[in-house]
C-alpha positions in Angstrom: 0.1 -0.1 0.0 1.3 3.2 -1.0 -0.3 7.3 -0.3 0.5 7.4 -4.3 -2.0 4.3 -4.9 -4.4 5.2 -8.0 -8.0 5.0 -6.2 -11.3 5.0 -8.2 -13.9 7.7 -6.1 -15.9 8.3 -8.5 -17.9 6.5 -11.4 -20.7 8.2 -13.8 -22.3 6.4 -16.4 -24.6 6.3 -19.2 -25.8 3.7 -21.5 -29.1 2.5 -22.7 -29.3 0.3 -19.3 -29.9 3.8 -17.7 -27.9 6.3 -15.5 -25.3 6.0 -12.6 -23.2 3.0 -10.9 -26.1 1.5 -9.6 -28.3 1.3 -12.2 -25.8 -0.1 -14.4 -25.2 -3.0 -11.7 -28.8 -3.8 -11.2 -29.1 -4.4 -14.9 -25.8 -6.0 -15.7 -27.0 -8.6 -12.7 -30.1 -9.5 -13.6 -29.2 -12.4 -16.4 -32.4 -12.9 -17.4 -32.8 -9.3 -18.7 -34.1 -8.6 -22.8 -31.3 -6.6 -24.8 -32.1 -3.0 -25.0 -32.0 -2.2 -28.6 -33.4 -0.7 -31.8 -33.4 -2.4 -35.3 -35.9 0.0 -37.2 -33.7 3.4 -37.4 -31.0 2.2 -38.9 -31.7 -0.7 -40.9 -30.2 -3.4 -41.4 -28.2 -1.9 -38.8 -28.7 -2.5 -34.9 -28.1 -0.2 -32.1 -28.0 0.2 -28.1 -29.8 3.8 -27.8 -29.7 6.1 -25.4 -32.3 6.5 -22.5 -34.5 9.2 -21.8 -32.3 12.1 -20.3 -33.1 14.7 -18.5 -29.9 17.0 -19.2 -31.2 20.0 -16.9 -30.1 17.5 -14.0 -26.3 18.3 -14.6 -26.1 20.8 -17.3 -28.8 23.3 -15.7 -28.5 25.9 -18.0 -29.9 25.9 -21.7 -27.8 28.2 -23.2 -24.9 25.7 -22.5 -27.0 23.0 -23.3 -28.0 24.4 -27.0 -24.4 25.6 -28.0 -23.2 21.4 -27.4 -23.4 18.6 -30.1 -25.1 15.5 -28.1 -21.9 13.7 -28.0 -20.4 16.6 -25.6 -24.0 17.2 -23.7 -23.7 13.1 -23.0 -19.7 13.6 -21.9 -20.7 16.9 -19.8 -23.6 15.4 -18.0 -21.8 12.0 -17.6 -18.9 13.9 -15.8 -21.2 15.4 -14.0 -22.4 12.3 -12.8 -19.1 10.9 -11.9 -17.8 14.4 -10.0 -21.6 13.5 -7.9 -20.4 10.1 -7.4 -17.1 11.6 -5.7 -18.6 14.3 -3.7 -16.3 16.6 -5.8 -19.1 18.4 -7.6 -20.2 21.3 -5.4 -16.5 22.0 -4.1 -14.9 24.5 -5.5 -11.7 24.6 -4.1 -11.8 20.8 -5.9 -13.2 21.4 -9.1 -10.7 24.6 -9.5 -7.5 22.1 -8.7 -9.1 19.0 -10.3 -7.0 17.9 -13.6 -8.5 16.1 -16.8 -7.7 14.2 -19.2 -10.6 13.3 -21.9 -11.4 10.5 -25.0 -13.2 12.3 -27.6 -14.2 11.6 -31.2 -14.4 14.2 -34.1 -17.5 15.3 -34.1 -20.9 14.8 -36.2 -21.2 16.4 -39.5 -23.7 18.5 -41.1 -25.9 16.3 -43.3 -27.8 18.1 -45.2 -24.8 20.2 -46.0 -22.7 16.6 -47.1 -26.2 15.5 -49.0 -26.0 19.1 -51.3 -22.7 18.8 -52.1 -23.0 15.5 -53.6 -26.0 16.3 -55.6 -24.3 19.2 -56.8 -21.0 17.3 -57.7 -23.4 15.4 -60.2 -23.9 17.8 -62.5 -20.3 19.9 -62.4 -17.0 19.0 -62.8 -15.2 22.3 -61.0 -15.5 20.5 -57.6 -12.8 22.3 -55.8 -14.7 25.6 -56.8 -17.7 24.2 -55.8 -16.4 23.0 -52.1 -14.8 26.5 -51.8 -18.7 27.7 -52.4 -20.2 25.5 -49.9 -18.1 25.9 -46.9 -18.4 30.2 -47.6 -22.3 29.7 -47.9 -23.8 26.5 -46.5 -21.2 25.1 -43.4 -21.8 27.9 -40.4 -19.0 29.0 -38.4 -20.5 27.9 -35.0 -20.5 24.1 -36.4 -17.0 24.1 -36.2 -16.6 25.4 -33.2 -19.7 22.6 -31.6 -16.8 19.9 -33.1 -14.1 20.6 -32.0 -13.1 17.6 -29.8 -11.2 19.9 -26.8 -14.3 21.4 -26.4 -16.0 18.6 -24.4 -13.0 19.0 -22.0 -14.0 23.4 -22.4 -18.2 22.2 -21.6 -17.1 20.3 -17.9 -15.2 23.5 -17.5 -17.3 25.7 -18.3 -20.4 23.8 -16.7 -18.4 22.4 -13.6 -15.8 24.5 -13.3 -13.3 21.7 -13.2 -10.4 24.1 -14.3 -6.9 22.2 -13.8 -5.1 21.4 -16.6 -6.5 19.4 -19.6 -5.6 16.5 -22.0 -7.6 15.6 -24.9 -6.8 12.4 -26.8 -8.4 11.1 -29.9 -8.7 7.8 -31.9 -11.2 5.5 -31.1 -10.6 3.0 -28.7 -7.0 3.8 -27.9 -8.0 7.5 -27.1 -10.0 5.7 -23.9 -6.8 3.4 -23.4 -4.6 6.3 -23.4 -6.6 8.8 -21.2 -6.5 5.8 -18.1 -3.3 4.9 -18.7 -2.1 8.8 -18.4 -4.4 10.0 -15.8 -2.9 6.7 -13.4 0.3 7.5 -14.6 0.0 11.5 -13.8 -1.0 10.3 -10.1 1.5 7.6 -9.5 4.0 10.3 -10.2 2.6 12.6 -7.8 1.9 15.4 -11.2 -1.9 15.0 -10.0 -3.7 13.9 -6.8 -7.3 14.1 -8.8 -8.3 13.3 -12.2 -11.6 13.4 -14.1 -11.2 10.9 -16.6 -13.2 9.5 -19.4 -14.9 10.1 -22.5 -18.0 9.6 -24.7 -19.9 8.5 -28.1 -23.3 8.8 -29.4 -24.1 6.5 -32.2 -27.5 7.8 -33.1 -26.1 9.5 -36.1 -26.0 8.0 -39.7 -21.9 9.4 -40.0 -21.3 8.0 -37.1 -22.3 4.4 -38.4 -20.7 4.9 -41.4 -17.4 5.5 -39.9 -17.6 1.5 -38.9 -19.2 0.4 -42.0 -16.3 1.8 -44.0 -14.1 -0.5 -42.5 -17.1 -3.6 -42.6 -17.2 -3.5 -39.2 -21.2 -3.2 -38.3 -23.1 -6.9 -37.7 -26.0 -7.0 -40.2 -29.7 -9.0 -39.8 -31.2 -10.0 -36.2 -29.3 -8.9 -33.0 -27.0 -11.8 -31.5 -24.8 -11.8 -28.7 -21.7 -10.5 -28.9 -19.3 -14.3 -28.6 -22.4 -15.6 -31.5 -21.6 -13.3 -34.0 -19.0 -14.8 -35.3 -19.4 -15.9 -39.2 -22.9 -13.8 -39.3 -23.8 -11.3 -42.1 -21.5 -8.5 -41.6 -18.5 -7.4 -40.1 -19.6 -8.3 -36.4 -20.0 -4.8 -34.5 -23.6 -3.7 -32.9 -22.9 0.1 -31.9 -24.4 2.1 -29.0 -24.7 5.6 -27.3 -22.9 6.2 -23.9 -20.6 7.5 -21.3 -17.8 6.7 -18.6 -16.2 9.1 -16.4 -14.1 7.8 -13.3 -12.8 10.1 -10.5 -9.3 9.0 -9.9 -7.2 9.8 -6.6 -3.9 9.4 -4.6 -4.2 7.3 -1.6 -3.8 10.4 0.2 -5.8 12.9 -1.0 -8.8 10.5 -0.9 -7.7 9.9 3.1 -8.1 13.5 3.9 -11.1 14.2 2.7 -12.2 11.2 4.1 -13.7 9.3 0.6 -14.0 5.8 0.6 -12.8 3.9 -3.0 -14.2 1.4 -5.4 -11.5 0.0 -6.2 -7.7 0.2 -7.0 -6.1 0.4 -10.4 -2.6 -1.5 -10.1 -1.4 -1.9 -13.7 -2.5 -0.8 -17.1 -0.6 -2.5 -20.6 -1.3 -1.1 -23.8 -0.2 -1.8 -27.3 -0.5 -1.4 -30.8 0.2 -5.2 -31.6 0.5 -5.9 -36.1 -3.0 -8.0 -36.7 -1.1 -9.9 -39.4 1.8 -12.9 -39.5 0.1 -14.8 -36.4 1.3 -12.1 -34.1 -1.8 -11.4 -32.5 -2.6 -14.1 -30.4 0.5 -14.3 -29.2 0.9 -10.6 -28.1 -2.5 -10.2 -26.1 -1.5 -13.4 -24.1 2.2 -11.4 -23.5 -0.4 -8.7 -22.1 -2.1 -10.3 -19.9 0.9 -12.1 -18.7 3.0 -8.3 -18.0 -0.3 -7.2 -16.2 0.5 -9.7 -13.7 -3.1 -11.0 -12.9 -3.4 -13.6 -10.0 -2.7 -17.3 -11.4 -6.4 -17.4 -9.4 -9.7 -17.7 -11.8 -10.1 -13.8 -12.6 -13.3 -12.5 -14.1 -12.4 -10.5 -17.4 -15.1 -7.0 -17.8 -14.0 -7.3 -21.8 -14.7 -4.5 -24.1 -14.5 -6.5 -27.4 -16.2 -5.5 -29.9 -17.5 -7.9 -31.9 -15.5 -6.9 -34.6 -14.4 -10.6 -36.2 -10.3 -10.6 -36.7 -10.3 -8.3 -33.3 -12.9 -10.4 -30.9 -12.0 -13.7 -32.4 -8.5 -13.3 -31.4 -9.3 -12.6 -27.9 -12.0 -15.4 -27.5 -8.9 -17.8 -28.6 -7.2 -16.2 -25.3 -10.2 -17.3 -23.2 -10.2 -21.1 -24.9 -6.5 -21.3 -23.9 -6.6 -19.8 -20.8 -9.3 -21.0 -19.1 -7.8 -18.8 -15.5 -9.8 -16.0 -17.6 -13.8 -15.5 -17.1 -14.6 -13.0 -19.9 -18.0 -10.9 -19.4 -18.3 -8.9 -23.0 -20.5 -6.1 -21.8 -21.0 -4.6 -25.5 -23.8 -7.4 -25.2 -25.5 -5.6 -23.5 -24.4 -2.1 -24.0 -23.0 -1.7 -28.1 -19.4 -1.0 -28.7 -19.0 2.9 -27.1 -15.7 3.6 -29.2 -13.9 6.3 -27.5 -15.6 5.2 -24.4 -15.2 1.3 -24.2 -12.2 1.1 -21.8 -13.3 3.5 -19.5 -16.6 1.2 -19.0 -14.8 -2.1 -18.7 -12.7 -0.2 -15.9 -15.7 1.1 -14.0 -17.4 -1.6 -14.5 -14.9 -3.4 -12.9 -14.0 -1.5 -10.3 -18.4 -2.2 -9.3 -17.8 -6.0 -8.7 -14.5 -5.8 -6.3 -16.9 -3.1 -4.7 -20.1 -4.6 -4.6 -18.4 -8.3 -4.1 -19.5 -10.2 -6.7 -19.1 -11.4 -9.9 -21.8 -10.8 -12.6 -23.9 -13.5 -14.1 -22.7 -14.6 -17.5 -23.9 -11.9 -20.2 -24.1 -14.5 -22.8 -24.5 -18.3 -21.0 -23.5 -20.3 -23.8 -19.8 -18.6 -24.2 -19.4 -17.1 -20.7 -19.3 -19.3 -17.7 -20.0 -18.5 -13.7 -17.6 -17.4 -11.9 -18.3 -17.8 -8.2 -17.0 -15.9 -4.9 -16.3 -11.9 -4.2 -13.3 -11.4 -7.1 -9.9 -10.4 -5.4 -8.8 -8.8 -8.8 -10.6 -8.1 -12.0 -8.9 -7.5 -15.4 -10.9 -4.8 -17.9 -9.7 -5.3 -21.3 -10.5 -3.3 -24.1 -9.2 -4.7 -27.7 -10.0 -1.9 -30.6 -12.0 -3.3 -33.0 -9.5 -1.8 -35.9 -6.3 -1.0 -33.6 -4.9 -0.6 -30.0 -5.3 -2.6 -27.3 -5.4 -2.4 -23.8 -6.0 -4.2 -20.1 -6.0 -2.7 -16.3 -5.8 -4.9 -13.6 -8.1 -3.7 -10.6 -7.6 -4.7 -6.9 -9.9 -3.9 -3.8 -8.8 -0.2 -2.6 
């Protein structure tokens, strides 16, 4: 035990399952629950949609709400949940000295403008001139401001008065992995005492789905549990809308303010494995060893996406190492892109805090785990690139 231990003292979660850590623990502990999906709006693709949210609860000013795109509103709202959960939101001194590390995407596009440019290009060959015309007449300057990736951090600063240092990472699942890894390293080194870290993703927008489909990653047809999509039509990934934010503190800082923690982050490893020449599976095994997990049976909160190559390699790891008992939570929430790894870490912390393993989310592919977990492994193997693993233990 060290004063520089990295403790999780606040959790904010939003997904199709609801909002807050308690709602997610209850929903994911219900083995008989039906999936919450929408297979009609974006057919032939299925999504896991957002629940009804009263934005006023965390973003009281309507003007603040209006100037944010939905993904930023979602992130700001979820960050507020984490601050509330940690008992920090209404403490001006703690918020003012709090650092932030954010995982963000590139924002949403203006579909009407995109469609207009494509339609006009069918009858014109001077496309460079056409694009300049559209840039000056159709696109609103405020649209660009609303889409800046670092404005999620900016909006959190404005709404929740978190005004310490700020970093924003971009790069899908890799952004979420790098954010958690960086935040934990800052606390261990003494550069920060308390940090707000996380991300959000809103999939209910055609261009968000297009990003997946351009790489042929999206599952088509009837919904199936994640591990059962191998060989099914399409690429295997079903996306969802949601956010995950954590408050991380040094042990010394948390104890001085009398705050109990959900769990401790013992180790984090990350990599960008070459997914060819048979190296993928071997390197995943090396990562699982490097994180120095216990030899006993270990519950795994897997951020598997369902994408065939990545998820097939991860499933192979669990087939070979029977001490690892996975729970692929995207079966219940959908794939959350930048928020995927923070979500995995949050769910792992809840299992330790509640002294119980989640029941199998897919009984055909996952086995029960008995007893209170001493350690839990959180993983995310990116649907296209980047991998991360975090080992959590009791605080």
